[in-house]
ROPADREN-517687 format. One record per residue (C-alpha): residue number from 1; x, y, z; chain; residue in three letters. Coordinates in pm, whole numbers, plus 50000, padded with zeros to 5 digits. Example, Ala and Ser with C-alpha at 12.3 -4.5 7.8 and 13.67 -1.06 7.14 Angstrom:
REM residues 2
rec num:1 | east:51230 | north:49550 | up:50780 | cadena:A | residuo:ala
rec num:2 | east:51367 | north:49894 | up:50714 | cadena:A | residuo:ser
This chain:
REM residues 255
rec num:1 | east:42172 | north:83615 | up:17140 | cadena:A | residuo:met
rec num:2 | east:42094 | north:83657 | up:16772 | cadena:A | residuo:his
rec num:3 | east:42430 | north:83542 | up:16631 | cadena:A | residuo:val
rec num:4 | east:42581 | north:83200 | up:16572 | cadena:A | residuo:glu
rec num:5 | east:42938 | north:83219 | up:16699 | cadena:A | residuo:phe
rec num:6 | east:43147 | north:83025 | up:16453 | cadena:A | residuo:thr
rec num:7 | east:43519 | north:82968 | up:16524 | cadena:A | residuo:pro
rec num:8 | east:43602 | north:83255 | up:16288 | cadena:A | residuo:ala
rec num:9 | east:43365 | north:83491 | up:16471 | cadena:A | residuo:leu
rec num:10 | east:43500 | north:83384 | up:16810 | cadena:A | residuo:leu
rec num:11 | east:43850 | north:83456 | up:16682 | cadena:A | residuo:ala
rec num:12 | east:43729 | north:83804 | up:16581 | cadena:A | residuo:phe
rec num:13 | east:43581 | north:83857 | up:16931 | cadena:A | residuo:val
rec num:14 | east:43911 | north:83753 | up:17090 | cadena:A | residuo:ala
rec num:15 | east:44107 | north:83991 | up:16868 | cadena:A | residuo:thr
rec num:16 | east:43870 | north:84280 | up:16941 | cadena:A | residuo:val
rec num:17 | east:43897 | north:84237 | up:17319 | cadena:A | residuo:phe
rec num:18 | east:44272 | north:84191 | up:17305 | cadena:A | residuo:leu
rec num:19 | east:44286 | north:84532 | up:17134 | cadena:A | residuo:leu
rec num:20 | east:44023 | north:84688 | up:17365 | cadena:A | residuo:ala
rec num:21 | east:44208 | north:84562 | up:17673 | cadena:A | residuo:gly
rec num:22 | east:44535 | north:84693 | up:17530 | cadena:A | residuo:phe
rec num:23 | east:44381 | north:85039 | up:17492 | cadena:A | residuo:val
rec num:24 | east:44253 | north:85034 | up:17851 | cadena:A | residuo:lys
rec num:25 | east:44593 | north:84921 | up:17975 | cadena:A | residuo:gly
rec num:26 | east:44761 | north:85206 | up:17786 | cadena:A | residuo:met
rec num:27 | east:44530 | north:85498 | up:17868 | cadena:A | residuo:ile
rec num:28 | east:44311 | north:85373 | up:18155 | cadena:A | residuo:gly
rec num:29 | east:43981 | north:85368 | up:17965 | cadena:A | residuo:met
rec num:30 | east:43815 | north:85284 | up:17634 | cadena:A | residuo:gly
rec num:31 | east:43738 | north:84911 | up:17663 | cadena:A | residuo:leu
rec num:32 | east:43360 | north:84931 | up:17593 | cadena:A | residuo:pro
rec num:33 | east:43409 | north:85206 | up:17336 | cadena:A | residuo:thr
rec num:34 | east:43657 | north:85004 | up:17131 | cadena:A | residuo:val
rec num:35 | east:43490 | north:84667 | up:17183 | cadena:A | residuo:ala
rec num:36 | east:43133 | north:84770 | up:17100 | cadena:A | residuo:ile
rec num:37 | east:43244 | north:84990 | up:16812 | cadena:A | residuo:gly
rec num:38 | east:43447 | north:84713 | up:16647 | cadena:A | residuo:leu
rec num:39 | east:43205 | north:84429 | up:16723 | cadena:A | residuo:leu
rec num:40 | east:42921 | north:84633 | up:16572 | cadena:A | residuo:ala
rec num:41 | east:43095 | north:84609 | up:16234 | cadena:A | residuo:thr
rec num:42 | east:43025 | north:84233 | up:16231 | cadena:A | residuo:arg
rec num:43 | east:42731 | north:84167 | up:16465 | cadena:A | residuo:ile
rec num:44 | east:42422 | north:84363 | up:16583 | cadena:A | residuo:pro
rec num:45 | east:42492 | north:84634 | up:16841 | cadena:A | residuo:thr
rec num:46 | east:42262 | north:84455 | up:17086 | cadena:A | residuo:leu
rec num:47 | east:42479 | north:84144 | up:17082 | cadena:A | residuo:asp
rec num:48 | east:42799 | north:84350 | up:17096 | cadena:A | residuo:ala
rec num:49 | east:42678 | north:84516 | up:17417 | cadena:A | residuo:ile
rec num:50 | east:42577 | north:84181 | up:17571 | cadena:A | residuo:ala
rec num:51 | east:42926 | north:84038 | up:17514 | cadena:A | residuo:ile
rec num:52 | east:43101 | north:84349 | up:17643 | cadena:A | residuo:thr
rec num:53 | east:42904 | north:84412 | up:17963 | cadena:A | residuo:ile
rec num:54 | east:43067 | north:84158 | up:18198 | cadena:A | residuo:val
rec num:55 | east:43431 | north:84222 | up:18095 | cadena:A | residuo:pro
rec num:56 | east:43361 | north:84595 | up:18131 | cadena:A | residuo:ala
rec num:57 | east:43217 | north:84550 | up:18482 | cadena:A | residuo:ile
rec num:58 | east:43506 | north:84333 | up:18602 | cadena:A | residuo:val
rec num:59 | east:43779 | north:84566 | up:18471 | cadena:A | residuo:thr
rec num:60 | east:43600 | north:84875 | up:18604 | cadena:A | residuo:asn
rec num:61 | east:43552 | north:84724 | up:18952 | cadena:A | residuo:ile
rec num:62 | east:43929 | north:84682 | up:18974 | cadena:A | residuo:trp
rec num:63 | east:43971 | north:85050 | up:18879 | cadena:A | residuo:gln
rec num:64 | east:43706 | north:85152 | up:19136 | cadena:A | residuo:thr
rec num:65 | east:43878 | north:85004 | up:19439 | cadena:A | residuo:phe
rec num:66 | east:44240 | north:85087 | up:19355 | cadena:A | residuo:val
rec num:67 | east:44300 | north:85417 | up:19535 | cadena:A | residuo:gly
rec num:68 | east:44220 | north:85596 | up:19862 | cadena:A | residuo:pro
rec num:69 | east:43950 | north:85833 | up:19731 | cadena:A | residuo:tyr
rec num:70 | east:43639 | north:85612 | up:19715 | cadena:A | residuo:leu
rec num:71 | east:43463 | north:85753 | up:20021 | cadena:A | residuo:lys
rec num:72 | east:43515 | north:86115 | up:19912 | cadena:A | residuo:asp
rec num:73 | east:43411 | north:86033 | up:19555 | cadena:A | residuo:ile
rec num:74 | east:43083 | north:85877 | up:19669 | cadena:A | residuo:met
rec num:75 | east:43006 | north:86172 | up:19899 | cadena:A | residuo:arg
rec num:76 | east:43087 | north:86431 | up:19633 | cadena:A | residuo:arg
rec num:77 | east:42944 | north:86267 | up:19320 | cadena:A | residuo:leu
rec num:78 | east:42642 | north:86068 | up:19437 | cadena:A | residuo:trp
rec num:79 | east:42399 | north:86272 | up:19218 | cadena:A | residuo:pro
rec num:80 | east:42598 | north:86169 | up:18908 | cadena:A | residuo:leu
rec num:81 | east:42586 | north:85800 | up:19003 | cadena:A | residuo:phe
rec num:82 | east:42220 | north:85792 | up:19113 | cadena:A | residuo:val
rec num:83 | east:42098 | north:85980 | up:18806 | cadena:A | residuo:cys
rec num:84 | east:42307 | north:85760 | up:18577 | cadena:A | residuo:thr
rec num:85 | east:42114 | north:85458 | up:18708 | cadena:A | residuo:cys
rec num:86 | east:41784 | north:85643 | up:18665 | cadena:A | residuo:ile
rec num:87 | east:41876 | north:85735 | up:18308 | cadena:A | residuo:gly
rec num:88 | east:41977 | north:85378 | up:18222 | cadena:A | residuo:val
rec num:89 | east:41654 | north:85235 | up:18364 | cadena:A | residuo:trp
rec num:90 | east:41444 | north:85512 | up:18210 | cadena:A | residuo:phe
rec num:91 | east:41596 | north:85423 | up:17873 | cadena:A | residuo:gly
rec num:92 | east:41522 | north:85051 | up:17908 | cadena:A | residuo:ala
rec num:93 | east:41379 | north:84926 | up:17580 | cadena:A | residuo:gly
rec num:94 | east:41555 | north:85178 | up:17356 | cadena:A | residuo:leu
rec num:95 | east:41775 | north:84904 | up:17209 | cadena:A | residuo:leu
rec num:96 | east:41486 | north:84666 | up:17146 | cadena:A | residuo:thr
rec num:97 | east:41213 | north:84916 | up:17054 | cadena:A | residuo:gly
rec num:98 | east:41151 | north:85125 | up:16745 | cadena:A | residuo:ala
rec num:99 | east:41474 | north:85316 | up:16809 | cadena:A | residuo:phe
rec num:100 | east:41681 | north:84995 | up:16801 | cadena:A | residuo:gly
rec num:101 | east:41783 | north:85007 | up:16431 | cadena:A | residuo:pro
rec num:102 | east:41924 | north:85356 | up:16482 | cadena:A | residuo:tyr
rec num:103 | east:42141 | north:85266 | up:16784 | cadena:A | residuo:ala
rec num:104 | east:42443 | north:85195 | up:16564 | cadena:A | residuo:thr
rec num:105 | east:42407 | north:85536 | up:16396 | cadena:A | residuo:val
rec num:106 | east:42398 | north:85709 | up:16735 | cadena:A | residuo:leu
rec num:107 | east:42695 | north:85503 | up:16850 | cadena:A | residuo:leu
rec num:108 | east:42897 | north:85612 | up:16545 | cadena:A | residuo:gly
rec num:109 | east:42808 | north:85979 | up:16594 | cadena:A | residuo:leu
rec num:110 | east:42896 | north:85966 | up:16965 | cadena:A | residuo:leu
rec num:111 | east:43236 | north:85814 | up:16885 | cadena:A | residuo:leu
rec num:112 | east:43301 | north:86102 | up:16645 | cadena:A | residuo:ile
rec num:113 | east:43190 | north:86370 | up:16896 | cadena:A | residuo:val
rec num:114 | east:43383 | north:86214 | up:17186 | cadena:A | residuo:tyr
rec num:115 | east:43706 | north:86168 | up:16990 | cadena:A | residuo:ala
rec num:116 | east:43688 | north:86513 | up:16827 | cadena:A | residuo:thr
rec num:117 | east:43641 | north:86688 | up:17162 | cadena:A | residuo:leu
rec num:118 | east:43928 | north:86490 | up:17312 | cadena:A | residuo:ala
rec num:119 | east:44159 | north:86571 | up:17018 | cadena:A | residuo:leu
rec num:120 | east:44085 | north:86942 | up:17038 | cadena:A | residuo:thr
rec num:121 | east:44155 | north:86922 | up:17413 | cadena:A | residuo:lys
rec num:122 | east:43846 | north:87128 | up:17495 | cadena:A | residuo:val
rec num:123 | east:43839 | north:87181 | up:17869 | cadena:A | residuo:arg
rec num:124 | east:43535 | north:87272 | up:18077 | cadena:A | residuo:phe
rec num:125 | east:43521 | north:87383 | up:18437 | cadena:A | residuo:ser
rec num:126 | east:43239 | north:87332 | up:18687 | cadena:A | residuo:val
rec num:127 | east:43212 | north:87549 | up:18997 | cadena:A | residuo:lys
rec num:128 | east:43175 | north:87360 | up:19327 | cadena:A | residuo:pro
rec num:129 | east:42829 | north:87509 | up:19394 | cadena:A | residuo:gln
rec num:130 | east:42704 | north:87370 | up:19062 | cadena:A | residuo:asn
rec num:131 | east:42851 | north:87021 | up:19089 | cadena:A | residuo:glu
rec num:132 | east:42540 | north:86850 | up:19227 | cadena:A | residuo:lys
rec num:133 | east:42280 | north:86962 | up:18970 | cadena:A | residuo:trp
rec num:134 | east:42515 | north:86950 | up:18670 | cadena:A | residuo:ile
rec num:135 | east:42634 | north:86608 | up:18783 | cadena:A | residuo:gly
rec num:136 | east:42276 | north:86485 | up:18810 | cadena:A | residuo:gly
rec num:137 | east:42189 | north:86614 | up:18463 | cadena:A | residuo:leu
rec num:138 | east:42504 | north:86465 | up:18308 | cadena:A | residuo:cys
rec num:139 | east:42435 | north:86138 | up:18486 | cadena:A | residuo:gly
rec num:140 | east:42080 | north:86113 | up:18352 | cadena:A | residuo:phe
rec num:141 | east:42189 | north:86193 | up:17995 | cadena:A | residuo:leu
rec num:142 | east:42480 | north:85948 | up:18022 | cadena:A | residuo:ser
rec num:143 | east:42239 | north:85681 | up:18140 | cadena:A | residuo:gly
rec num:144 | east:42001 | north:85738 | up:17849 | cadena:A | residuo:leu
rec num:145 | east:42286 | north:85724 | up:17599 | cadena:A | residuo:ile
rec num:146 | east:42429 | north:85413 | up:17763 | cadena:A | residuo:ala
rec num:147 | east:42087 | north:85245 | up:17746 | cadena:A | residuo:ala
rec num:148 | east:42068 | north:85321 | up:17374 | cadena:A | residuo:ala
rec num:149 | east:42427 | north:85246 | up:17269 | cadena:A | residuo:thr
rec num:150 | east:42616 | north:85073 | up:17552 | cadena:A | residuo:gly
rec num:151 | east:42868 | north:85362 | up:17563 | cadena:A | residuo:ile
rec num:152 | east:42885 | north:85561 | up:17888 | cadena:A | residuo:gln
rec num:153 | east:43156 | north:85817 | up:17816 | cadena:A | residuo:val
rec num:154 | east:42936 | north:86111 | up:17716 | cadena:A | residuo:phe
rec num:155 | east:42866 | north:86351 | up:17888 | cadena:A | residuo:pro
rec num:156 | east:42969 | north:86189 | up:18217 | cadena:A | residuo:gly
rec num:157 | east:43340 | north:86172 | up:18143 | cadena:A | residuo:met
rec num:158 | east:43374 | north:86538 | up:18029 | cadena:A | residuo:pro
rec num:159 | east:43187 | north:86637 | up:18348 | cadena:A | residuo:phe
rec num:160 | east:43434 | north:86448 | up:18568 | cadena:A | residuo:leu
rec num:161 | east:43727 | north:86599 | up:18380 | cadena:A | residuo:gln
rec num:162 | east:43577 | north:86946 | up:18440 | cadena:A | residuo:ala
rec num:163 | east:43606 | north:86900 | up:18817 | cadena:A | residuo:leu
rec num:164 | east:43986 | north:86942 | up:18804 | cadena:A | residuo:asn
rec num:165 | east:44057 | north:86640 | up:19023 | cadena:A | residuo:met
rec num:166 | east:44403 | north:86510 | up:19096 | cadena:A | residuo:glu
rec num:167 | east:44497 | north:86252 | up:18829 | cadena:A | residuo:arg
rec num:168 | east:44466 | north:85939 | up:19044 | cadena:A | residuo:asn
rec num:169 | east:44140 | north:86061 | up:19196 | cadena:A | residuo:glu
rec num:170 | east:43999 | north:86120 | up:18847 | cadena:A | residuo:leu
rec num:171 | east:44096 | north:85770 | up:18735 | cadena:A | residuo:ile
rec num:172 | east:43923 | north:85621 | up:19040 | cadena:A | residuo:gln
rec num:173 | east:43614 | north:85842 | up:18989 | cadena:A | residuo:ala
rec num:174 | east:43593 | north:85725 | up:18628 | cadena:A | residuo:leu
rec num:175 | east:43612 | north:85367 | up:18752 | cadena:A | residuo:gly
rec num:176 | east:43318 | north:85424 | up:18989 | cadena:A | residuo:val
rec num:177 | east:43115 | north:85598 | up:18719 | cadena:A | residuo:phe
rec num:178 | east:43173 | north:85327 | up:18458 | cadena:A | residuo:phe
rec num:179 | east:43101 | north:85052 | up:18714 | cadena:A | residuo:thr
rec num:180 | east:42769 | north:85210 | up:18814 | cadena:A | residuo:val
rec num:181 | east:42664 | north:85256 | up:18452 | cadena:A | residuo:ala
rec num:182 | east:42759 | north:84906 | up:18339 | cadena:A | residuo:thr
rec num:183 | east:42594 | north:84736 | up:18640 | cadena:A | residuo:val
rec num:184 | east:42274 | north:84930 | up:18569 | cadena:A | residuo:ala
rec num:185 | east:42301 | north:84826 | up:18204 | cadena:A | residuo:met
rec num:186 | east:42340 | north:84463 | up:18309 | cadena:A | residuo:met
rec num:187 | east:42000 | north:84477 | up:18484 | cadena:A | residuo:phe
rec num:188 | east:41845 | north:84623 | up:18167 | cadena:A | residuo:asn
rec num:189 | east:41994 | north:84352 | up:17946 | cadena:A | residuo:leu
rec num:190 | east:41896 | north:84072 | up:18184 | cadena:A | residuo:thr
rec num:191 | east:41541 | north:84200 | up:18222 | cadena:A | residuo:his
rec num:192 | east:41494 | north:84228 | up:17846 | cadena:A | residuo:ser
rec num:193 | east:41627 | north:83876 | up:17789 | cadena:A | residuo:gly
rec num:194 | east:41939 | north:83988 | up:17602 | cadena:A | residuo:ile
rec num:195 | east:42198 | north:83881 | up:17859 | cadena:A | residuo:leu
rec num:196 | east:42151 | north:83503 | up:17868 | cadena:A | residuo:thr
rec num:197 | east:42360 | north:83187 | up:17898 | cadena:A | residuo:ala
rec num:198 | east:42424 | north:83210 | up:17523 | cadena:A | residuo:ala
rec num:199 | east:42671 | north:83491 | up:17590 | cadena:A | residuo:val
rec num:200 | east:42878 | north:83279 | up:17830 | cadena:A | residuo:ala
rec num:201 | east:43135 | north:83143 | up:17583 | cadena:A | residuo:val
rec num:202 | east:43206 | north:83463 | up:17388 | cadena:A | residuo:pro
rec num:203 | east:43187 | north:83660 | up:17715 | cadena:A | residuo:gly
rec num:204 | east:43444 | north:83438 | up:17888 | cadena:A | residuo:ala
rec num:205 | east:43671 | north:83456 | up:17585 | cadena:A | residuo:leu
rec num:206 | east:43629 | north:83833 | up:17581 | cadena:A | residuo:ala
rec num:207 | east:43723 | north:83864 | up:17949 | cadena:A | residuo:met
rec num:208 | east:44035 | north:83648 | up:17916 | cadena:A | residuo:ala
rec num:209 | east:44166 | north:83833 | up:17611 | cadena:A | residuo:thr
rec num:210 | east:44074 | north:84172 | up:17760 | cadena:A | residuo:ala
rec num:211 | east:44292 | north:84105 | up:18065 | cadena:A | residuo:phe
rec num:212 | east:44573 | north:83982 | up:17840 | cadena:A | residuo:ala
rec num:213 | east:44544 | north:84301 | up:17638 | cadena:A | residuo:gly
rec num:214 | east:44542 | north:84515 | up:17954 | cadena:A | residuo:met
rec num:215 | east:44864 | north:84350 | up:18069 | cadena:A | residuo:tyr
rec num:216 | east:45031 | north:84415 | up:17733 | cadena:A | residuo:leu
rec num:217 | east:44907 | north:84775 | up:17735 | cadena:A | residuo:gly
rec num:218 | east:45044 | north:84836 | up:18084 | cadena:A | residuo:gln
rec num:219 | east:45381 | north:84692 | up:17984 | cadena:A | residuo:val
rec num:220 | east:45402 | north:84906 | up:17670 | cadena:A | residuo:leu
rec num:221 | east:45282 | north:85213 | up:17861 | cadena:A | residuo:arg
rec num:222 | east:45617 | north:85212 | up:18039 | cadena:A | residuo:glu
rec num:223 | east:45798 | north:85237 | up:17704 | cadena:A | residuo:arg
rec num:224 | east:45569 | north:85453 | up:17490 | cadena:A | residuo:met
rec num:225 | east:45423 | north:85797 | up:17552 | cadena:A | residuo:ala
rec num:226 | east:45053 | north:85743 | up:17637 | cadena:A | residuo:pro
rec num:227 | east:44965 | north:86076 | up:17473 | cadena:A | residuo:glu
rec num:228 | east:45105 | north:85958 | up:17138 | cadena:A | residuo:thr
rec num:229 | east:44903 | north:85639 | up:17154 | cadena:A | residuo:phe
rec num:230 | east:44593 | north:85831 | up:17270 | cadena:A | residuo:arg
rec num:231 | east:44621 | north:86067 | up:16972 | cadena:A | residuo:his
rec num:232 | east:44613 | north:85788 | up:16714 | cadena:A | residuo:trp
rec num:233 | east:44351 | north:85598 | up:16912 | cadena:A | residuo:phe
rec num:234 | east:44117 | north:85898 | up:16897 | cadena:A | residuo:leu
rec num:235 | east:44172 | north:85941 | up:16522 | cadena:A | residuo:ile
rec num:236 | east:44085 | north:85574 | up:16472 | cadena:A | residuo:ser
rec num:237 | east:43766 | north:85626 | up:16677 | cadena:A | residuo:met
rec num:238 | east:43658 | north:85905 | up:16440 | cadena:A | residuo:ile
rec num:239 | east:43716 | north:85678 | up:16139 | cadena:A | residuo:val
rec num:240 | east:43532 | north:85389 | up:16305 | cadena:A | residuo:leu
rec num:241 | east:43241 | north:85611 | up:16411 | cadena:A | residuo:gly
rec num:242 | east:43202 | north:85750 | up:16060 | cadena:A | residuo:ala
rec num:243 | east:43207 | north:85399 | up:15913 | cadena:A | residuo:tyr
rec num:244 | east:42944 | north:85269 | up:16158 | cadena:A | residuo:leu
rec num:245 | east:42707 | north:85562 | up:16105 | cadena:A | residuo:ala
rec num:246 | east:42737 | north:85575 | up:15725 | cadena:A | residuo:ile
rec num:247 | east:42717 | north:85198 | up:15680 | cadena:A | residuo:asp
rec num:248 | east:42402 | north:85173 | up:15894 | cadena:A | residuo:lys
rec num:249 | east:42236 | north:85470 | up:15722 | cadena:A | residuo:leu
rec num:250 | east:42301 | north:85302 | up:15386 | cadena:A | residuo:ile
rec num:251 | east:42152 | north:84975 | up:15515 | cadena:A | residuo:arg
rec num:252 | east:41845 | north:85166 | up:15637 | cadena:A | residuo:leu
rec num:253 | east:41820 | north:85331 | up:15291 | cadena:A | residuo:his
rec num:254 | east:41846 | north:85676 | up:15446 | cadena:A | residuo:leu
rec num:255 | east:42140 | north:85784 | up:15228 | cadena:A | residuo:ile
């Protein structure tokens, strides 16, 4: 851990995870995306990922086991999950190597691409006979991107959406995918010495406030149209992504 967590910074962490949990409670996803994106405005991306990893795993495990589709999901999508792990492990060292300073730039660009595609409601379709090899390819690329940025949504999530699953099955499949990716990331971070006891206090605070935010999001979801919230959430992700990328490029004296 490269950051000294003052009371003010811990308060910022708590606020970020309250918001990230709220988003996940409202739309069923987005906790790592929001948390890492916002934390990276104040602390290094490496430390942001270390704080986020355990709350992300715990919330995703809950999503994985709520529903009757787990056995079918594992049988159908195992190439996606296996290749995601391979991609994460193959990308070990990207955050701490020569590429490390550019991770925030890539994170910002991915937020822009992800949110723009979601706003335009671009829809892809994958034929059943192509699911295995496309899933494996998307899994490997998702793993590499996750290893470099901590964000697992691209291209794994668009692939899952292209399978035209029933809504509850898709939510459970996303839970399995995010769980696999974050657990693989945890091994990377532990092996590289990034995930240490120093993350315990901010990590515990993050988990508590994330669950509080999820509860609030679920309550409000009953009163507010999730699509309305999702629309403004995606616009805010574009703004945040642009800020992260431009700010880091300026710091690197590239613009």
